C-alpha positions in Angstrom: 0.0 0.0 0.0 2.8 2.4 0.9 4.5 1.6 -2.3 1.3 2.6 -4.3 1.1 5.8 -2.6 4.5 6.7 -3.4 3.7 5.9 -7.1 0.7 7.9 -7.0 2.5 11.0 -5.5 5.3 10.8 -7.9 2.7 10.5 -10.7 0.8 13.4 -9.5 4.0 15.8 -9.2 5.1 14.8 -12.6 1.6 15.9 -13.9 1.9 19.1 -12.1 5.3 19.6 -13.4 4.0 18.8 -17.0 1.2 21.0 -16.6 3.4 24.0 -15.4 5.7 23.2 -18.2 2.9 23.5 -20.8 1.7 26.6 -19.2 5.2 27.9 -19.5 5.5 27.2 -23.1 2.0 28.5 -23.8 2.9 31.8 -22.3 6.5 31.9 -24.1 4.5 31.3 -27.4 2.1 33.9 -26.7 4.7 36.3 -25.7 6.1 35.6 -29.1 3.0 36.0 -30.9 2.4 39.3 -29.1 5.9 40.5 -30.3 5.1 39.4 -33.9 1.7 41.2 -34.0 3.4 44.3 -32.6 6.0 44.2 -35.2 3.4 43.8 -38.0 1.5 47.0 -36.6 4.9 48.7 -36.7 5.3 47.7 -40.5 1.8 49.0 -41.1 2.6 52.3 -39.4 5.6 52.8 -41.8 3.3 52.1 -44.7 1.1 54.8 -43.7 4.0 57.3 -43.3 5.0 56.0 -46.9 1.6 56.7 -48.3 1.7 60.3 -46.8 5.1 60.8 -48.5 3.7 59.4 -51.7 0.8 62.0 -51.6 2.9 64.9 -50.9 5.8 64.0 -53.2 3.6 63.1 -56.3 5.9 64.8 -58.8 9.1 63.1 -57.4 7.2 59.7 -57.3 6.4 60.2 -61.1 9.9 61.1 -62.1 12.1 59.0 -59.8 9.9 56.0 -59.8 9.0 55.7 -56.3 6.6 53.1 -56.8 9.4 50.5 -57.0 10.6 51.8 -53.5 7.3 51.8 -52.4 6.6 48.2 -53.4 9.8 47.1 -51.8 8.5 48.7 -48.5 5.0 47.1 -48.7 6.8 43.5 -49.3 9.4 44.1 -46.7 10.8 40.7 -45.5 9.4 41.1 -41.9 5.7 40.7 -42.9 6.4 37.7 -45.0 8.6 36.2 -42.3 5.8 36.9 -39.7 3.2 35.2 -41.8 5.2 32.1 -42.4 6.1 31.7 -38.6 2.3 31.7 -38.0 1.9 28.9 -40.4 4.8 27.2 -38.7 3.6 24.1 -36.5 5.4 25.7 -33.4 2.7 28.6 -33.6 -0.1 26.9 -35.6 -2.0 30.3 -35.9 -3.3 29.9 -39.5 -6.0 32.4 -38.5 -3.4 35.1 -38.0 -1.3 34.1 -41.0 -4.7 34.7 -43.2 -5.2 38.0 -41.5 -1.8 39.2 -42.5 -2.0 38.0 -46.0 -5.6 39.9 -46.2 -3.9 43.0 -45.2 -1.1 42.5 -47.8 -3.6 41.9 -50.7 -5.6 45.2 -49.6 -2.1 47.0 -49.4 -1.3 46.0 -53.0 -4.7 47.0 -54.2 -4.5 50.2 -52.4 -1.0 50.9 -54.0 -2.3 50.0 -57.5 -5.3 52.4 -57.2 -3.4 55.0 -55.8 -1.0 55.0 -58.8 -4.1 55.1 -61.0 -5.6 58.1 -59.3 -2.2 59.9 -59.7 -1.9 58.8 -63.3 -5.3 60.0 -64.2 -5.0 63.3 -62.2 -1.9 64.1 -64.0 -3.4 63.6 -67.4 -6.6 65.5 -66.6 -10.0 65.3 -68.0 -10.0 65.0 -71.9 -11.9 68.1 -72.5 -9.5 70.2 -70.2 -6.1 68.8 -71.8 -3.7 71.5 -73.3 -3.0 71.0 -77.0 0.2 71.1 -78.5 0.4 73.4 -81.7 3.6 71.5 -83.1 1.4 70.2 -86.0 -0.2 73.5 -86.9 0.6 75.3 -90.0 2.7 78.7 -89.4 2.3 81.1 -92.5 3.7 84.1 -90.6 5.7 84.3 -87.3 2.6 85.2 -85.3 -0.1 83.4 -87.3 -0.9 79.8 -87.7 -3.6 77.7 -89.0 -4.5 75.7 -86.0 -5.3 71.9 -86.7 -7.2 71.6 -83.5 -9.9 74.3 -84.5 -12.7 72.4 -86.0 -16.5 72.7 -86.0 -18.2 71.5 -83.1 -20.9 68.9 -84.2 -23.3 66.9 -82.1 -21.1 63.8 -82.6 -18.0 65.7 -81.5 -19.7 67.1 -78.6 -21.0 63.5 -77.5 -17.6 62.0 -78.1 -16.0 64.8 -75.7 -18.8 64.2 -73.1 -18.3 60.5 -73.4 -14.6 60.8 -72.9 -15.2 63.1 -69.9 -17.7 60.6 -68.3 -15.4 57.7 -68.7 -12.4 59.8 -67.1 -14.8 60.8 -64.3 -16.0 57.2 -63.8 -12.5 55.8 -63.8 -11.5 58.3 -61.2 -14.5 57.8 -58.8 -14.0 54.1 -59.3 -10.3 54.2 -58.2 -11.1 56.5 -55.3 -13.9 54.3 -54.1 -11.5 51.3 -54.4 -8.9 53.1 -52.3 -11.6 54.0 -49.7 -12.9 50.3 -49.6 -9.2 49.0 -49.3 -8.5 51.5 -46.3 -11.7 50.3 -44.6 -10.9 46.6 -45.1 -7.0 47.3 -43.8 -8.4 49.0 -40.8 -11.0 46.2 -40.0 -8.1 43.8 -40.2 -5.8 45.8 -38.0 -8.5 46.2 -35.4 -8.8 42.2 -35.5 -4.9 42.1 -34.8 -5.3 44.7 -31.9 -8.1 42.5 -30.5 -5.8 39.6 -30.8 -3.1 41.5 -29.0 -5.6 42.4 -26.1 -6.7 38.9 -25.8 -3.2 37.6 -25.6 -2.2 40.3 -23.1 -5.2 39.3 -20.8 -4.0 35.5 -20.7 
């Protein structure tokens, strides 16, 4: 009987140690997950700053190819690394990996549409674009026959109106797309913050 009690108490103490070990591992993983999620939010903050720079420096963006630099920032290795860590069996947090992937997809869409908006704005509405007189005929130094002057007919008026409407629709669609992407990104980031709060509470 005494032998049985020793075995039971040894087994009980081993179970307690195993439970404490599991809690320690779980706590350690939660801390690592917290660190990774915070790191992700930091990358997102830097992206927001990059977008602000993109908006204010549009002419530099168009001249120096700032899109490439921004794409490099967007696909920074840390986000891909964090995503792959969450897929790793050590973390087994596919939900968080999918959340980060969803943000990446929306960021890419936002970048594409932001560039579209900038290109459309640079081109301007078709009816407001400046014309070049390099193909006009110059008879005297200050006089020329402008090839752009033509009689406005119902057909050309309709064409101009359709071109302007197409431009306006493309611009509105791109703006709406950016707004939708920003809303989706913010919703996903809110989920990340909720996950951080839940892990901190544990």
